[in-house]
C-alpha angles and dihedrals in degrees: 000000000000117000122235094270094053091045091056089056094051101039143352140184119254103189106302094343131093113222117197118197121178132187115270115206093201095057096024091228143081118297122195121234116234116266091233085072099040105039091097089059095066095089096035128108124251095257091050091052092050091051092049092052092049090051092046090052093048093045090052093051089048091049091049088050094049090049091053092048091055089054099038128031110226092247093050112134095228093054090045092050094047092050090051088049093050093047092049091045092051094048096047096043098036090230123188119251092247093059092049090051092049094051091045088050093052092051094046096047103033117013101042098043090053099050098035106029101030102032100026094229120134093164109094089204090069096047092088091072093055100043096092087066096048097087094052091048088053090053097046102035103024097037088215124163120240098261090050089051092054090053090055093046089048091058089050092052093049091049090052091053088053090050092047090051089054093047092244091123131019101234139001119273120253108202119192108257116220116226132205092202123098116234111277111257121249115271088238091077101060125090109176117156128209092249089056088060094044093049089052093050095055092071101023126101117262094254092049093046090049091052093049095047096048093043093049108030095029092037088219124167113245096251090051091051091053093053096047116113129191089253091064092067124094127197130204134324088027090042090063096044101046100045107072090194095063098079090051093044088054092062089058095047091256136114136068143219090265124088133162136203116239107202107130141039135202112251126200110293097031094283112145115221139160119284118278091260141001091262088066091058121088152070117309123197118211101239097208122067092203092054091049087054091052093048091048089063094046103044100068086063089063094044112171096341128099121252087247092062093197093316121127124247092250092053090052093048088052092048091056088046092058102035106024114029091043088067107024093039096221137094123244093260089047087065088062093046091047090052092052092048092051096047093042100042110021096037098028096221115186109265093239091056092046092048091052091048093048090042094229117172093205124043089218089071089052095051093069085068096052101045115099115226115259115271116233115245114269114254118232095031108206131174126212105172089182090063103064100110 
């Protein structure tokens, strides 16, 4: 029988009502059981409530098993292969039992029903041709949210890698991932000035100020900003020698005695890795002396530790969403775009210099930051050909 602490996790009394909330693997949090099923518990004793909850859980598991058995026969190849995959993965990765159960549950409730019941395909070698429709099926039939769909698709991708490794299919599957984000606006729409960033930094936290300064005056990508440590910075004279953009910045009245080495990025889950391509790798000069002075005061507080400080990439994005975007009105990647727009349009930097600073592999990507927005046609269009100079 569950003790008092465990009981409070599974159920509690709200006035005269008994509220039952059980762990939901999809949301990784408590989920309330509908009152239609729990009304009869209002006058029951604690032990009777516990017995009912145990029975409810076991019945749900049996129901899920029966549903799967109707979809897949126990000797079906797909089910056998998935069980082999999950066993091997659990052994190699030393996974906890709850993780294994979650992956098995996603296969049982979402993946197998789609391919076998909906698409009538028990042969995993044919699944590749039906994968583009899986995400929409999960939205329509499973009523899953975007983050839940991504977890289901992640299980499918890992399963496909296992099948590839055992020569059952030729290459891993690449399902289309849904996104809840709107398409990022074009860089031509942003007009943020250096003084806007400096004003923000005066009252922002150290972490937010560092994100804003590196994103705007270093034109770093968010994942690069997260992975930067204090040891990646170089001061004069090394800052002048290492950053090849500095001598050309100087001709335009820009540049500073502070440069940094970009050679890694923070991936999902807080794992550091190399940048996405060799153009992302290099030395970057902070193009504003005032920004360099501000950074020089902040950096000692982050001595020899990354900006992420053990946090995951998603946590840092959410941190900026709450404390940065709410005031500066831009995303972290928009800071990089705004920097390019200011340098390319307002200061009219040569496109080759701007390309090297932004570390674009293709000059076509840089051109978006140098084109002026189209001017509206003048009203009351009048011509006086005698007044042309």
